[in-house]
ZAMARGU-4260 file (C-alpha; in steps of 0.2 Angstrom, whole numbers, plus 5000, padded with zeros to 4 digits):
<rodrens>
0) 4866/4724/6179 | 4867/4735/6164 | 4852/4746/6162 | 4844/4745/6144 | 4836/4761/6135
5) 4823/4760/6122 | 4826/4774/6109 | 4808/4771/6101 | 4796/4777/6114 | 4784/4788/6105
10) 4781/4801/6120 | 4799/4803/6122 | 4802/4806/6103 | 4787/4819/6103 | 4794/4828/6119
15) 4812/4828/6110 | 4803/4834/6093 | 4794/4848/6103 | 4810/4856/6108 | 4820/4852/6093
20) 4805/4859/6081 | 4806/4877/6090 | 4821/4881/6080 | 4814/4875/6063 | 4823/4886/6050
25) 4839/4888/6059 | 4853/4884/6047 | 4865/4871/6051 | 4879/4882/6046 | 4874/4897/6056
30) 4892/4901/6062 | 4899/4901/6045 | 4884/4910/6038 | 4884/4923/6052 | 4904/4927/6047
35) 4900/4929/6029 | 4885/4940/6032 | 4894/4951/6044 | 4908/4954/6031 | 4896/4958/6018
40) 4884/4969/6028 | 4892/4978/6041 | 4882/4983/6056 | 4878/5001/6056 | 4886/5010/6071
45) 4905/5008/6066 | 4919/4999/6076 | 4912/4985/6087 | 4917/4983/6106 | 4930/4970/6109
50) 4922/4953/6106 | 4926/4942/6121 | 4921/4926/6111 | 4935/4930/6099 | 4947/4934/6113
55) 4945/4917/6122 | 4943/4907/6106 | 4925/4902/6109 | 4916/4890/6099 | 4899/4894/6104
60) 4880/4893/6098 | 4874/4905/6085 | 4854/4909/6084 | 4850/4916/6067 | 4832/4915/6070
65) 4822/4931/6076 | 4809/4930/6091 | 4795/4932/6078 | 4800/4915/6069 | 4803/4907/6085
70) 4786/4913/6091 | 4778/4905/6075 | 4786/4888/6078 | 4781/4889/6096 | 4763/4891/6092
75) 4763/4877/6080 | 4771/4865/6093 | 4759/4870/6106 | 4744/4869/6094 | 4749/4851/6089
80) 4752/4845/6107 | 4735/4851/6113 | 4742/4866/6124 | 4735/4883/6125 | 4743/4894/6111
85) 4751/4909/6117 | 4750/4926/6108 | 4768/4931/6113 | 4783/4925/6121 | 4781/4926/6140
90) 4792/4939/6147 | 4799/4941/6129 | 4811/4928/6134 | 4817/4911/6126 | 4813/4901/6141
95) 4803/4885/6137 | 4795/4873/6149 | 4794/4854/6146 | 4783/4845/6160 | 4785/4826/6162
100) 4777/4816/6176 | 4790/4807/6188 | 4797/4791/6181 | 4793/4794/6162 | 4812/4798/6158
105) 4814/4816/6159 | 4832/4815/6161 | 4834/4803/6145 | 4824/4816/6135 | 4834/4831/6139
110) 4851/4822/6136 | 4845/4815/6119 | 4837/4833/6116 | 4856/4839/6115 | 4862/4827/6102
115) 4846/4832/6092 | 4850/4850/6093 | 4868/4846/6089 | 4864/4835/6075 | 4851/4847/6066
120) 4857/4865/6071 | 4875/4862/6076 | 4873/4868/6093 | 4887/4863/6103 | 4887/4870/6121
125) 4875/4864/6135 | 4875/4868/6152 | 4863/4858/6165 | 4859/4867/6180 | 4853/4858/6195
130) 4846/4863/6212 | 4854/4851/6223 | 4868/4838/6226 | 4856/4822/6225 | 4850/4827/6208
135) 4868/4832/6203 | 4872/4814/6207 | 4858/4807/6197 | 4861/4817/6182 | 4880/4811/6181
140) 4876/4794/6185 | 4863/4794/6170 | 4876/4802/6159 | 4887/4787/6163 | 4874/4775/6161
145) 4868/4782/6144 | 4885/4786/6136 | 4885/4769/6126 | 4867/4771/6120 | 4871/4789/6114
150) 4886/4784/6106 | 4877/4771/6096 | 4863/4782/6091 | 4873/4796/6085 | 4891/4798/6078
155) 4894/4813/6088 | 4909/4816/6099 | 4904/4824/6116 | 4913/4827/6133 | 4903/4828/6149
160) 4910/4837/6164 | 4904/4841/6182 | 4908/4860/6186 | 4916/4858/6204 | 4922/4877/6206
165) 4939/4871/6213 | 4949/4875/6198 | 4943/4890/6187 | 4952/4883/6172 | 4939/4870/6169
170) 4929/4881/6159 | 4942/4884/6145 | 4941/4867/6136 | 4922/4868/6138 | 4923/4885/6128
175) 4936/4880/6114 | 4931/4863/6110 | 4922/4860/6094 | 4914/4844/6099 | 4898/4844/6110
180) 4901/4849/6127 | 4890/4845/6142 | 4893/4853/6159 | 4883/4849/6174 | 4883/4863/6187
185) 4873/4867/6204 | 4865/4883/6204 | 4875/4886/6220 | 4890/4887/6210 | 4883/4902/6200
190) 4875/4912/6214 | 4884/4925/6223 | 4899/4938/6218 | 4917/4937/6216 | 4918/4937/6234
195) 4909/4921/6237 | 4911/4911/6221 | 4927/4907/6210 | 4917/4908/6194 | 4915/4927/6196
200) 4934/4929/6200 | 4946/4936/6188 | 4960/4923/6184 | 4977/4924/6178 | 4977/4907/6170
205) 4961/4914/6160 | 4970/4929/6153 | 4963/4939/6168 | 4945/4934/6163 | 4932/4927/6174
210) 4926/4908/6172 | 4908/4915/6169 | 4916/4926/6153 | 4921/4909/6145 | 4904/4901/6148
215) 4893/4916/6142 | 4905/4918/6127 | 4898/4901/6121 | 4879/4908/6123 | 4876/4889/6130
220) 4859/4881/6130 | 4854/4880/6148 | 4844/4866/6153 | 4838/4867/6171 | 4832/4851/6179
225) 4819/4854/6193 | 4818/4873/6190 | 4804/4876/6203 | 4819/4875/6214 | 4828/4889/6207
230) 4815/4902/6205 | 4822/4914/6218 | 4827/4932/6211 | 4845/4928/6214 | 4844/4911/6204
235) 4836/4920/6189 | 4848/4933/6189 | 4863/4920/6189 | 4856/4910/6175 | 4856/4926/6166
240) 4874/4928/6169 | 4877/4914/6158 | 4869/4924/6143 | 4860/4908/6136 | 4855/4905/6119
245) 4839/4898/6127 | 4834/4890/6143 | 4825/4873/6143 | 4815/4869/6160 | 4811/4851/6163
250) 4801/4846/6179 | 4787/4837/6185 | 4779/4850/6196 | 4783/4868/6188 | 4779/4881/6201
255) 4778/4895/6187 | 4776/4891/6169 | 4784/4901/6154 | 4782/4895/6137 | 4776/4876/6138
260) 4780/4866/6123 | 4776/4848/6130 | 4766/4842/6144 | 4765/4824/6151 | 4756/4825/6167
265) 4751/4810/6178 | 4734/4808/6170 | 4744/4805/6153 | 4757/4794/6161 | 4745/4783/6167
270) 4734/4782/6152 | 4750/4777/6142 | 4756/4764/6154 | 4771/4773/6157 | 4771/4772/6176
275) 4765/4759/6187 | 4746/4757/6191 | 4743/4764/6208 | 4733/4752/6221 | 4727/4756/6238
280) 4727/4743/6252 | 4717/4751/6266 | 4720/4747/6285 | 4709/4758/6296 | 4700/4755/6312
285) 4682/4749/6311 | 4670/4756/6324 | 4671/4770/6338 | 4686/4775/6348 | 4684/4766/6365
290) 4699/4777/6373 | 4703/4796/6369 | 4710/4800/6352 | 4718/4816/6349 | 4726/4821/6332
295) 4734/4838/6329 | 4732/4844/6311 | 4738/4863/6314 | 4741/4878/6325 | 4737/4895/6321
300) 4737/4912/6330 | 4722/4921/6324 | 4718/4934/6337 | 4723/4920/6349 | 4730/4903/6347
305) 4720/4890/6340 | 4723/4872/6337 | 4714/4862/6324 | 4712/4843/6330 | 4704/4828/6326
310) 4694/4821/6340 | 4681/4807/6344 | 4665/4818/6344 | 4648/4813/6350 | 4634/4816/6337
315) 4619/4825/6344 | 4607/4816/6331 | 4610/4799/6337 | 4623/4800/6351 | 4636/4789/6340
320) 4655/4794/6340 | 4663/4799/6325 | 4681/4807/6321 | 4679/4825/6317 | 4691/4841/6314
325) 4687/4854/6327 | 4695/4871/6334 | 4701/4870/6351 | 4707/4885/6361 | 4719/4887/6376
330) 4713/4879/6392 | 4697/4872/6384 | 4691/4855/6391 | 4691/4842/6378 | 4676/4832/6386
335) 4666/4848/6384 | 4671/4852/6365 | 4668/4834/6361 | 4653/4829/6372 | 4663/4814/6374
340) 4665/4809/6393 | 4681/4799/6388 | 4690/4815/6388 | 4687/4819/6405 | 4701/4829/6413
345) 4710/4832/6396 | 4713/4850/6391 | 4726/4860/6381 | 4739/4871/6392 | 4751/4878/6380
350) 4753/4882/6360 | 4768/4884/6348 | 4769/4889/6331 | 4787/4886/6327 | 4787/4871/6328
355) 4769/4868/6327 | 4764/4859/6343 | 4753/4859/6359 | 4754/4852/6376 | 4739/4841/6380
360) 4737/4837/6397 | 4739/4823/6404 | 4748/4817/6389 | 4762/4830/6386 | 4768/4838/6370
365) 4760/4833/6353 | 4767/4839/6336 | 4757/4843/6321 | 4753/4828/6312 | 4755/4816/6327
370) 4741/4808/6335 | 4738/4799/6352 | 4725/4785/6357 | 4715/4776/6344 | 4723/4759/6339
375) 4738/4766/6329 | 4749/4752/6337 | 4736/4738/6330 | 4734/4747/6314 | 4752/4748/6310
380) 4756/4730/6314 | 4742/4725/6302 | 4749/4737/6289 | 4766/4729/6291 | 4757/4711/6289
385) 4749/4717/6273 | 4763/4723/6265 | 4773/4707/6269 | 4758/4698/6262 | 4759/4708/6246
390) 4777/4707/6244 | 4778/4687/6245 | 4763/4686/6233 | 4772/4698/6221 | 4789/4690/6222
395) 4781/4674/6218 | 4774/4681/6203 | 4788/4691/6197 | 4804/4680/6202 | 4800/4670/6186
400) 4802/4686/6175 | 4819/4691/6183 | 4811/4705/6192 | 4817/4709/6210 | 4804/4714/6221
405) 4806/4728/6234 | 4795/4736/6248 | 4798/4754/6256 | 4791/4758/6274 | 4791/4776/6279
410) 4792/4777/6298 | 4785/4790/6310 | 4802/4792/6319 | 4819/4783/6320 | 4816/4775/6337
415) 4801/4765/6330 | 4814/4756/6320 | 4830/4756/6331 | 4823/4757/6348 | 4837/4754/6359
420) 4848/4748/6347 | 4861/4757/6336 | 4861/4747/6318 | 4852/4736/6307 | 4857/4720/6317
425) 4854/4728/6335 | 4837/4737/6332 | 4824/4732/6343 | 4810/4746/6340 | 4792/4741/6338
430) 4792/4741/6319 | 4807/4729/6318 | 4800/4718/6331 | 4783/4717/6321 | 4791/4715/6305
435) 4803/4700/6311 | 4789/4692/6319 | 4776/4694/6305 | 4789/4689/6290 | 4793/4673/6299
440) 4773/4670/6303 | 4767/4674/6285 | 4781/4663/6275 | 4776/4649/6286 | 4759/4647/6279
445) 4766/4644/6261 | 4780/4631/6257 | 4785/4642/6241 | 4787/4659/6252 | 4798/4649/6264
450) 4809/4642/6252 | 4809/4659/6243 | 4815/4669/6257 | 4823/4656/6269 | 4835/4668/6278
455) 4835/4676/6295 | 4823/4692/6293 | 4837/4704/6298 | 4846/4700/6281 | 4831/4706/6271
460) 4828/4723/6279 | 4838/4738/6279 | 4836/4756/6285 | 4841/4773/6279 | 4843/4786/6292
465) 4853/4802/6293 | 4869/4798/6304 | 4877/4808/6317 | 4896/4801/6318 | 4899/4795/6336
470) 4915/4799/6346 | 4930/4787/6344 | 4925/4770/6352 | 4907/4775/6352 | 4892/4770/6341
475) 4886/4782/6328 | 4868/4788/6331 | 4853/4793/6319 | 4841/4807/6318 | 4824/4811/6312
480) 4826/4824/6298 | 4815/4832/6285 | 4821/4826/6270 | 4829/4841/6263 | 4845/4842/6274
485) 4863/4837/6269 | 4861/4824/6281 | 4848/4816/6271 | 4861/4817/6257 | 4873/4806/6265
490) 4859/4793/6272 | 4854/4789/6254 | 4870/4784/6246 | 4867/4766/6245 | 4849/4768/6238
495) 4854/4781/6226 | 4873/4776/6220 | 4871/4757/6222 | 4854/4755/6214 | 4860/4741/6203
500) 4866/4731/6218 | 4849/4734/6226 | 4840/4726/6210 | 4851/4711/6210 | 4843/4696/6215
505) 4859/4691/6225 | 4857/4705/6236 | 4846/4700/6250 | 4839/4716/6255 | 4821/4718/6249
510) 4812/4728/6263 | 4819/4746/6266 | 4814/4758/6280 | 4816/4776/6279 | 4812/4792/6290
515) 4810/4804/6275 | 4816/4802/6257 | 4803/4814/6249 | 4815/4824/6239 | 4816/4823/6220
520) 4829/4811/6214 | 4826/4797/6228 | 4817/4782/6220 | 4819/4765/6214 | 4810/4756/6199
525) 4807/4740/6208 | 4798/4747/6223 | 4781/4737/6222 | 4775/4740/6240 | 4775/4756/6250
530) 4769/4757/6268 | 4767/4774/6276 | 4768/4770/6296 | 4763/4788/6301 | 4749/4800/6296
535) 4750/4807/6280 | 4751/4825/6280 | 4743/4838/6270 | 4758/4845/6259 | 4758/4834/6245
540) 4763/4821/6254 | 4754/4807/6245 | 4761/4813/6229 | 4777/4812/6235 | 4776/4795/6243
545) 4769/4787/6228 | 4782/4796/6217 | 4796/4785/6227 | 4788/4770/6218 | 4780/4775/6201
550) 4794/4770/6189 | 4791/4756/6178 | 4801/4740/6185 | 4816/4733/6177 | 4822/4714/6176
555) 4839/4707/6178 | 4844/4712/6161 | 4840/4730/6164 | 4825/4730/6153 | 4809/4740/6158
560) 4793/4729/6160 | 4778/4739/6155 | 4765/4725/6157 | 4751/4733/6166 | 4747/4715/6175
565) 4763/4717/6183 | 4767/4736/6184 | 4757/4740/6200 | 4762/4751/6215 | 4752/4745/6231
570) 4751/4758/6244 | 4746/4751/6261 | 4738/4767/6270 | 4730/4770/6286 | 4715/4778/6278
575) 4701/4772/6266 | 4703/4771/6248 | 4691/4784/6244 | 4700/4796/6257 | 4717/4792/6249
580) 4710/4795/6232 | 4701/4812/6237 | 4716/4818/6246 | 4728/4813/6232 | 4717/4821/6219
585) 4716/4837/6230 | 4736/4837/6230 | 4738/4836/6212 | 4725/4849/6209 | 4734/4861/6221
590) 4750/4859/6211 | 4741/4864/6195 | 4738/4845/6189 | 4719/4843/6183 | 4717/4825/6189
595) 4698/4820/6188 | 4694/4835/6177 | 4692/4837/6159 | 4704/4850/6153 | 4702/4862/6139
600) 4715/4854/6128 | 4710/4836/6133 | 4703/4832/6114 | 4717/4841/6105 | 4726/4825/6101
605) 4711/4816/6093 | 4717/4811/6075 | 4705/4818/6062 | 4704/4817/6043 | 4705/4833/6032
610) 4690/4833/6021 | 4699/4843/6007 | 4715/4833/6007 | 4711/4817/6016 | 4727/4819/6027
615) 4727/4813/6045 | 4730/4829/6057 | 4727/4832/6076 | 4712/4841/6081 | 4724/4854/6089
620) 4720/4866/6105 | 4708/4877/6095 | 4697/4862/6090 | 4697/4854/6107 | 4691/4871/6115
625) 4676/4872/6104 | 4671/4854/6109 | 4675/4858/6128 | 4664/4875/6127 | 4650/4864/6118
630) 4651/4851/6131 | 4649/4865/6145 | 4635/4873/6136 | 4626/4856/6135 | 4629/4852/6153
635) 4640/4837/6152 | 4655/4847/6160 | 4654/4860/6173 | 4665/4876/6171 | 4679/4868/6180
640) 4679/4853/6169 | 4671/4842/6180 | 4659/4828/6173 | 4641/4831/6178 | 4627/4818/6182
645) 4621/4820/6164 | 4635/4810/6157 | 4629/4792/6158 | 4638/4783/6144 | 4633/4766/6153
650) 4614/4769/6148 | 4607/4762/6132 | 4607/4773/6118 | 4617/4787/6127 | 4624/4801/6115
655) 4631/4817/6118 | 4618/4826/6107 | 4617/4832/6089 | 4632/4836/6078 | 4638/4854/6079
660) 4645/4864/6064 | 4662/4858/6069 | 4672/4842/6071 | 4663/4830/6084 | 4671/4814/6086
665) 4660/4807/6098 | 4666/4790/6102 | 4684/4797/6105 | 4677/4810/6116 | 4666/4799/6126
670) 4682/4787/6130 | 4693/4802/6135 | 4680/4809/6147 | 4678/4791/6156 | 4698/4791/6155
675) 4699/4806/6165 | 4691/4800/6181 | 4702/4797/6197 | 4697/4779/6198 | 4707/4776/6181
680) 4724/4781/6190 | 4721/4774/6208 | 4713/4757/6210 | 4707/4749/6227 | 4714/4733/6232
685) 4697/4726/6234 | 4693/4727/6215 | 4709/4716/6211 | 4705/4700/6202 | 4718/4686/6199
690) 4718/4678/6180 | 4717/4660/6178 | 4721/4650/6164 | 4713/4634/6158 | 4731/4625/6153
695) 4722/4611/6145 | 4715/4620/6130 | 4733/4626/6125 | 4740/4608/6124 | 4724/4601/6115
700) 4725/4595/6097 | 4711/4605/6091 | 4718/4621/6098 | 4735/4617/6090 | 4728/4616/6073
705) 4717/4631/6076 | 4734/4642/6083 | 4746/4635/6068 | 4732/4640/6056 | 4729/4659/6061
710) 4748/4663/6067 | 4757/4659/6051 | 4770/4672/6046 | 4767/4681/6029 | 4777/4694/6019
715) 4770/4708/6008 | 4775/4718/5994 | 4768/4733/5988 | 4765/4738/5969 | 4766/4757/5965
720) 4761/4765/5949 | 4775/4777/5946 | 4766/4789/5935 | 4752/4790/5946 | 4763/4793/5962
725) 4772/4806/5952 | 4757/4814/5946 | 4748/4813/5964 | 4763/4822/5971 | 4765/4835/5959
730) 4746/4840/5960 | 4748/4842/5979 | 4766/4852/5979 | 4759/4863/5966 | 4743/4868/5977
735) 4753/4872/5991 | 4756/4891/5997 | 4772/4899/5991 | 4787/4897/6002 | 4793/4913/6009
740) 4812/4916/6005 | 4823/4918/6020 | 4831/4935/6021 | 4844/4942/6033 | 4841/4958/6044
745) 4857/4966/6051 | 4853/4978/6065 | 4864/4984/6080 | 4858/4970/6090 | 4867/4958/6079
750) 4861/4946/6064 | 4844/4939/6065 | 4835/4928/6052 | 4817/4931/6048 | 4804/4923/6035
755) 4795/4934/6023 | 4800/4953/6020 | 4809/4966/6029 | 4803/4976/6044 | 4803/4994/6035
760) 4799/5003/6051 | 4816/5001/6058 | 4827/5014/6051 | 4843/5006/6058 | 4841/4991/6048
765) 4848/4984/6032 | 4842/4968/6023 | 4847/4956/6010 | 4840/4939/6004 | 4849/4925/6009
770) 4849/4915/5992 | 4866/4908/5988 | 4874/4913/6005 | 4873/4896/6012 | 4877/4878/6007
775) 4862/4868/6002 | 4856/4852/6010 | 4856/4836/5999 | 4836/4836/5996 | 4836/4820/5986
780) 4845/4809/6000 | 4833/4818/6013 | 4817/4814/6003 | 4824/4795/5998 | 4827/4791/6017
785) 4810/4796/6023 | 4799/4791/6008 | 4809/4776/6001 | 4805/4781/5983 | 4819/4781/5970
790) 4831/4795/5966 | 4823/4796/5948 | 4806/4797/5954 | 4810/4810/5966 | 4819/4821/5952
795) 4804/4819/5941 | 4793/4825/5955 | 4804/4840/5959 | 4807/4846/5942 | 4789/4843/5936
800) 4782/4854/5951 | 4791/4869/5943 | 4795/4875/5961 | 4814/4871/5963 | 4817/4891/5964
805) 4809/4890/5981 | 4821/4877/5987 | 4835/4888/5983 | 4829/4903/5993 | 4822/4893/6008
810) 4828/4874/6009 | 4822/4868/6025 | 4804/4875/6024 | 4804/4868/6006 | 4810/4851/6011
815) 4797/4849/6025 | 4783/4854/6014 | 4788/4843/6000 | 4792/4828/6014 | 4773/4830/6021
820) 4765/4829/6004 | 4776/4813/5998 | 4772/4804/6014 | 4753/4806/6011 | 4754/4801/5993
825) 4764/4785/5997 | 4753/4781/6011 | 4737/4781/6000 | 4746/4772/5986 | 4750/4758/5998
830) 4733/4755/6004 | 4728/4749/5986 | 4743/4739/5981 | 4748/4728/5995 | 4749/4709/5992
835) 4754/4695/6004 | 4761/4678/6003 | 4764/4664/6016 | 4782/4662/6022 | 4789/4650/6035
840) 4788/4653/6054 | 4773/4660/6065 | 4770/4677/6072 | 4768/4671/6089 | 4773/4653/6093
845) 4762/4641/6103 | 4776/4638/6115 | 4777/4657/6119 | 4758/4657/6121 | 4758/4643/6133
850) 4772/4652/6144 | 4764/4669/6144 | 4747/4662/6147 | 4754/4653/6163 | 4760/4669/6171
855) 4751/4676/6184 | 4743/4694/6181 | 4733/4706/6191 | 4717/4714/6183 | 4704/4726/6189
860) 4685/4723/6189 | 4682/4740/6179 | 4692/4734/6163 | 4688/4715/6161 | 4674/4704/6157
865) 4670/4689/6169 | 4667/4674/6156 | 4653/4664/6161 | 4658/4649/6151 | 4675/4647/6159
870) 4681/4630/6165 | 4696/4627/6174 | 4702/4610/6167 | 4692/4606/6152 | 4702/4603/6136
875) 4686/4607/6127 | 4683/4623/6137 | 4675/4638/6127 | 4687/4651/6131 | 4706/4652/6140
880) 4704/4664/6154 | 4691/4667/6169 | 4694/4686/6164 | 4696/4694/6148 | 4704/4712/6147
885) 4694/4724/6140 | 4702/4741/6133 | 4687/4753/6135 | 4676/4757/6150 | 4657/4757/6150
890) 4644/4743/6149 | 4640/4748/6131 | 4658/4747/6125 | 4658/4737/6109 | 4673/4725/6116
895) 4661/4721/6131 | 4646/4719/6121 | 4654/4707/6108 | 4663/4697/6123 | 4645/4694/6131
900) 4638/4689/6114 | 4653/4676/6110 | 4651/4669/6128 | 4632/4667/6125 | 4631/4660/6108
905) 4629/4641/6106 | 4637/4641/6089 | 4653/4648/6095 | 4665/4634/6101 | 4678/4644/6105
910) 4684/4662/6108 | 4700/4671/6115 | 4706/4690/6116 | 4722/4688/6106 | 4738/4693/6116
915) 4747/4710/6113 | 4762/4700/6105 | 4751/4693/6092 | 4756/4706/6078 | 4755/4705/6059
920) 4766/4716/6049 | 4757/4730/6037 | 4764/4744/6027 | 4758/4756/6039 | 4765/4747/6056
925) 4762/4732/6066 | 4744/4726/6069 | 4737/4717/6084 | 4719/4710/6080 | 4706/4709/6094
930) 4698/4692/6093 | 4700/4674/6088 | 4685/4663/6085 | 4680/4645/6081 | 4663/4644/6075
935) 4652/4628/6071 | 4642/4627/6056 | 4628/4615/6052 | 4635/4597/6049 | 4649/4602/6062
940) 4662/4610/6051 | 4673/4622/6060 | 4676/4639/6054 | 4691/4649/6060 | 4688/4668/6061
945) 4697/4684/6066 | 4688/4699/6071 | 4692/4718/6075 | 4678/4727/6087 | 4675/4745/6082
950) 4662/4757/6085 | 4657/4760/6067 | 4658/4753/6049 | 4660/4770/6042 | 4678/4771/6035
955) 4676/4789/6034 | 4675/4790/6053 | 4690/4780/6055 | 4708/4786/6052 | 4716/4782/6036
960) 4730/4772/6046 | 4717/4762/6054 | 4709/4758/6038 | 4724/4753/6030 | 4728/4741/6043
965) 4711/4733/6042 | 4713/4730/6023 | 4730/4723/6025 | 4724/4711/6038 | 4710/4705/6027
970) 4723/4701/6014 | 4735/4692/6027 | 4722/4680/6034 | 4714/4678/6016 | 4732/4670/6010
975) 4731/4659/6027 | 4714/4652/6022 | 4706/4657/6037 | 4687/4658/6035 | 4676/4649/6023
980) 4667/4653/6006 | 4652/4661/6015 | 4661/4668/6030 | 4676/4680/6029 | 4691/4674/6038
985) 4693/4693/6044 | 4680/4706/6047 | 4675/4721/6057 | 4662/4718/6070 | 4652/4733/6077
990) 4636/4734/6087 | 4621/4729/6077 | 4632/4720/6063 | 4644/4708/6072 | 4648/4698/6057
995) 4647/4680/6064
</rodrens>
């Protein structure tokens, strides 16, 4: 299998641009420029000290922007990304944080950022620091997998090496090469001194210098993968030894944040469909405990030893028994503590803090997190059964897609799997016995399941445990571990290095048993079921557990499959859905992620229209904070961001109140507040429904005529008035503020580049304007590539603007300003000049619709409308599916109300929600309309209609790109002959004006 990578994922491009834009204004030829300037303007202070970079012949990174310019860039990036805008650089350092949820392509983003920085600013040297061997293995594997992808995207030669520390000379080629150099290095190779690390030792082959001298001479861009594991003072000082140009810190869970430039947290990842939907299947005991039940939660020594234990306690109010957490001291009789006679004779005899455990008489020692009594064995057996059922159901659904399904079991101890055995074939623990029995039993219930997995159960399961090598002639033994040891690293070689083999349908292994595997880097994209055959702990265990299966699945061609009806991770847990969701929410909050809360910057990415310029722009953090504060004032949110009982959008006529004197996009705000609920991320299996198709409709002649009419392909051309374009562009460019010239500031600290005037307070500073000191970029080619306007038109615009002198003084900022204005002018003109004509072919073939419709999908009740008029096998049915997917929440959502209307109207002969693949081309990008409808008029005539549901007909309340797509769609369907003389073929439908 060869993994494929999509270079056009918007969120990844946004993350990359957030880092690249930090250095906006940095000249691409900084090294040449610095040399010229140093010769022209010698640094005050006389003879400089010996330059190690010159001695070793290092080709390094040169940063000419000063901290003030970098801070301005950082603030602009933070504001557009909805992050709190900082007043100064954290700790005065160039440390920048990128936060990306597990499974969203963090490694891809920082590797591609390397090539963007090289291409735009000529940065050549990069060091990737990792905290552990598994992550180093993961990074090096990713580089190998992505090499061809990056070679196709960038004409940029590069070398990637792994620093081993065995030969000091390996740093020499890194330092002296002129091509892009990427070195992957463990933090352990840096920490220490000359007595413990080769990197700090003077070497004859390096002219008596140390390897670290070669690296620091290049001023590398340091990329830290999982930096929360490199936060010690020793690690931080080791990073400083590299003298980095800057540090880029990539993680899903930053322990300490610096200058945050981009954040894609679990809420964002689920909203964008970048990770699997979490589904909880619960297996819990029903009824009170008949036998003594004891679970040890924790042990502490607070003026005497105290154990926190979950016990079956008798309630005083009604005498019923329920499990409850209580504190128990040494020697206490559990029957007295619980008022439950089932514990007669049970007491605590001895306590231990390290490790956390207690001796329970008459049972024996009990470790923290372990339990005895209750019905655990029965529950665990049913959890295994549920996992097997879910696996068989999912494999039946996904095998036609070429997607292999994996299930992962986390066990309480190795003995539960191995029993008296010593490997996979001889294992006879309880979990193995139950698994083998239940797989045979469940697959026998369905002939398709039996044919799909016909082999012996032993062929389908495999365990990954840490191994203790046996002596000669003896079997290896396995041991329980924490997931953080070297033994764990060895145990996961197959699941990590042979990931492609595990995803191959020809490889029979489908069920994986593991004792730990909770560290970063251990996951597989095709894990669809996770079964925790142990008690869920308190220390972020739910988040870590689901993290092993969050990545979007891949098919046999190596392509990601983002379909929400397929990409679902089922967690089979021994606790209720509500308990799981609440505990998961608490774990996220403890790690700084606001799950279930509306964050201050939540509304920052809402797109609004500038009333003066008509340009689209994001609301930004400041605008979002105004809204958030007002919602708190109106008591729709509390001070933590929790939605209050006053927020009831499901009620008729609900509103957030009168519009204040700032931007108040109410519809967008309501939807965002709905999307912040924990229920959007974690679903209960009980609310899952299966979509059914009335196949007879898609093969009927009347539907074929309807489909071929509405799905014909068109092409468009845009007629632009050249003189009008030039006039509008010149007008906008003339109105822009003056672009400040670039000036060089030479101090004892070196050469720095700043925008605007000099800093006169610094007496040891000399300055000079940079105009003419560098090579100007090809402004016409850059603008032509972005706008598609002719060279002559661009030349006329630039010369008539009368501002070309500003381009000479500050080319990068000038090009950015002109590019922004030209794009807005062209976009506005395109809306008015688009013309469509029919061509051969269809946007979505009928055979594709039939094949896609027949595929199974899992939907959830909160986002579907159950059609009342659906019939299973009626060629004249009114709609194609029993459930229609709705894109927004709430009983009053326009889509849901429209679906109810279509379902009930007698003059509507047929209606359907158009699939996501049904897209028409417009000048502002592909467009997927909402609904396709057949209506009966008097006399039996059929009218074909396409409708788009919106919340308002007021164009000023919609984005310009939305209006452009709506206008283009109207022209497209008009050319296809959809509609009638009295009824438009395409129209916008809103509550109160459905346009039917």
